[in-house]
C-alpha positions in Angstrom: 80.0 171.3 162.4 80.4 170.0 165.8 83.1 167.6 167.0 80.9 164.5 166.8 80.0 165.1 163.2 83.6 166.0 162.3 84.7 162.6 163.9 82.0 160.7 161.9 83.0 162.6 158.7 86.8 161.7 159.2 85.9 158.0 159.8 83.8 157.8 156.6 86.5 159.6 154.6 89.1 157.1 156.0 86.7 154.1 155.2 86.1 155.4 151.6 90.0 155.9 151.1 90.6 152.5 152.4 88.0 150.8 150.3 89.4 152.7 147.2 92.8 151.6 147.9 91.8 148.0 148.6 89.8 148.1 145.2 92.8 149.5 143.3 95.0 146.8 144.8 92.5 144.1 143.8 92.3 145.4 140.2 96.1 145.4 140.0 96.4 141.9 141.3 93.5 140.8 139.0 95.3 142.1 136.0 98.8 140.9 136.9 98.0 137.4 138.1 96.5 136.2 134.8 99.3 137.7 132.7 101.9 135.9 135.0 100.0 132.7 134.8 99.7 133.1 130.9 103.4 133.6 130.7 104.1 130.4 132.7 101.7 128.6 130.5 103.4 129.9 127.3 106.8 128.8 128.8 105.5 125.3 129.5 104.0 125.1 126.0 107.3 126.2 124.4 109.2 123.5 126.4 106.7 120.9 125.4 107.0 121.9 121.7 110.8 121.8 121.9 110.7 118.4 123.6 108.3 117.1 120.8 110.6 118.6 118.1 113.6 116.8 119.5 111.6 113.6 119.8 110.4 113.8 116.3 113.9 114.4 115.1 115.0 111.1 116.9 112.0 109.4 115.5 113.0 110.6 112.0 116.5 109.4 112.4 115.5 106.0 113.7 113.0 105.6 110.7 115.8 106.7 108.2 117.9 104.1 109.8 115.4 101.4 109.4 114.6 102.4 105.9 118.4 102.1 105.1 118.5 98.8 106.8 115.6 97.5 104.6 117.2 98.8 101.4 120.5 97.1 102.4 118.8 93.8 103.2 116.8 93.9 99.9 120.1 94.6 98.0 122.0 91.9 99.7 119.6 89.1 100.2 116.7 89.9 97.8 113.3 91.6 98.1 111.5 88.6 99.5 114.2 87.2 101.7 113.9 86.5 105.4 116.2 89.3 106.2 114.2 91.8 104.1 110.9 90.6 105.7 112.4 91.2 109.1 113.7 94.7 108.2 110.3 95.5 106.7 108.7 94.5 110.0 111.1 96.7 112.0 110.4 99.7 109.8 106.7 99.2 110.1 107.1 99.0 114.0 109.3 102.2 114.0 106.7 104.0 112.0 104.0 102.8 114.4 105.9 104.0 117.3 106.3 107.5 115.7 102.7 107.6 114.8 101.6 106.6 118.4 103.9 109.3 119.9 103.3 112.2 117.4 100.4 111.3 115.2 102.7 111.4 112.2 105.3 109.2 110.7 108.3 109.8 108.5 108.3 108.8 104.9 111.9 108.8 103.7 111.0 108.6 99.9 109.2 111.9 100.0 111.4 113.4 102.8 108.3 114.4 104.8 106.1 113.7 107.7 102.7 112.1 107.1 99.7 112.1 109.3 97.8 109.3 107.7 98.4 105.8 109.1 99.1 104.2 105.7 102.6 103.0 106.3 101.6 99.4 105.5 102.3 99.7 101.8 105.3 97.3 101.1 107.9 99.2 99.1 109.2 95.9 97.7 106.3 95.5 95.3 102.5 95.5 95.2 102.0 93.7 98.4 99.9 95.4 101.0 100.8 93.9 104.4 98.3 95.9 106.5 95.9 93.0 107.0 98.4 90.3 106.7 97.9 87.6 109.3 100.5 85.2 110.9 101.6 82.6 108.2 100.0 84.6 105.4 101.7 85.9 102.3 105.0 87.6 103.1 104.9 86.4 106.8 108.3 86.1 108.4 110.1 82.8 107.7 112.2 81.5 110.6 
């Protein structure tokens, strides 16, 4: 082999080694980057779930407080009193806020979260206030 052929052979060898090293580096980066991104995604997802859990606990506490207020007003002023009507409206609004935020609402009687939006059943009797209009049966009296 003459010097010129030897020089070409060495250049080809260096180019092949360089290409192989670049390919190996790209494979390594291609494998590492998605795993890193996935780990970051998992961390963000965990943080979001933790935030939702804390928010749902606060929502549950507010709902329990509104339920207790309704019970107290019914006991002190009667089932159909102005105070009980106001407490019932506040309870419904609280359940609506929970449902809007988390697609669930707390039902204290069963001590569980519900995913249906059927919180319009009035616990004070057989009334169903879901389609009640202003001034209709059970409307707030001022």
